[in-house]
C-alpha positions, 0 to 999 in steps of 0.5 A: 407505490414504489417501482422501477421504470425505464425511460430513455434507456436509463433505469428510473426509481419512482417512490415517495419519501417519508413526507409524502413527496414523490421522488424520481431518481435516475441511475447512471447509464451503465446501471442494470435492472439489478442495480435499480432493484437493489437501490429501490429496496434501499430507498424504501428501507431509508424512507421507512426508517426516516433516514432518507435524504433528498438527492440534493442533500446527499454526499458525492464520492468526491465530497466523501474523499475530501472529508475522509482525507482531511478528517481521518487520514491526515490526522490518524494515518502515517504520512507514508500510508497517507501518500499511498491512500491519496495515490490510489484515490487519484489513480483508481477510485476517483476516475471510476466514482467521481460525481457519483452520489454515495447513496447510489453505490451498491455492491454490484457497482463495487464489483463493477469497479473491481472488474474495471481495474482487472480489465485495465491490467491492475494486479489482484493485490492492488485491486484488493487494496483499493477495495479495502480503501473504498470500504474504509471510506464508506464505513466513515460515511456510515459513522456520520450517517451519510449512509445507512450501510457499507455496500463494499463490505458486502463484497468479498475480496478477490482471491490471491494466490499467496507465495509459498511461505518457506521458499522465495521465488528461485528467480529472485534469490541469488546463489552463494556464487552469485552473491560473491560475484555481486559483492566483488563487483560492488564499488567500495562505497556501496559494498557495506550496505549491500553486504548488510542487506544480503547478510541480515535480510533488512529492508531498504528503508530499515538499512537507510534508517540505521544509526551507529548506536543501533549496532552492538559490535560486541554482541554482533547484533543490530537493533532494527528500530526505525526506517527511512522512507518517503523522505522521512524517518518513521517508526516500524509498524509492528512489534515484530518489525522491531527486532535484533538480527545477528551479524556475521563476522565478515559483515562486522569486519566490513562495518568496522572499516566502514565506520572509519570513513563513513561521512559524519552527520547529525543523525549518525547514520550507518549508510548516509550520503556523502554529506552525512544526510539520509541517502536517497533510495534511488541513488542506492539503486541507480548508482550502487546496486544496479551498476554492480549487477551489470558489472557482475553480469547478473540478471536484473533483480530488485533490491528487496530480492536480497531479502529473499536471498537471505531467506534462501540461505537460512533455509539452506542452513536449516 
């Protein structure tokens, strides 16, 4: 008869497989009786359905991670997203689950993983992102019959307070007077890109991916088609990201003057580096944006907060 025992301060499962062989399975030291009972119930179901695998045949989390990256991520996922997945695996998931056989992962263990991240000071959104990645990996394991169910799918994501959809944080958005101070303090080379950021709400990657062919000077519009992130050009993720944005008269004038002295390159970029190649995002921040903030004696904000500033201006104008 299947049962749970405690030996040397560790929970042990005692059961028979579908071939009548007696099996002993020792859980990790930090496992609880609840973990042991849940896993025993799972083993009994596996034996009853003929899906049980001996411990030596079971995949470890590290083996699953390698298979998921090579078999799915590097084949089906954008490069920038793949880099993000690999970073979360390296920083958060592997340190907690390395060496663990995936059939030992229970919903309680997934909750323990979340608690572990929160205790380390990891933000709730990042915790949910790692939970989603873990669930996708275990779903991949179910597809290949390495698991009979996905334990991460049994755990709800953490609740995250969403920011007000109509109003950016007041501390992040610049006032009209502060915008003028920033532009006046910006060096001539960097002024067009900063003016365009605050006048259109385009993201940094979208600005660095712009080509002169995307700008319709007659219609006073820019067609946002791509981005430059992670050292490469890529399409935007959704149809809503691909959009047309109106250009103010001041920006049209600045862009007209900037086009005459803009460094030429094979890509025809609007905001390239001095050699006409794609600009390094850190150069835009460290050489252009942050020094302009300091000269204007403004608080330190993110470049993305210029997008918040644009939203604030739209709200103010109804």
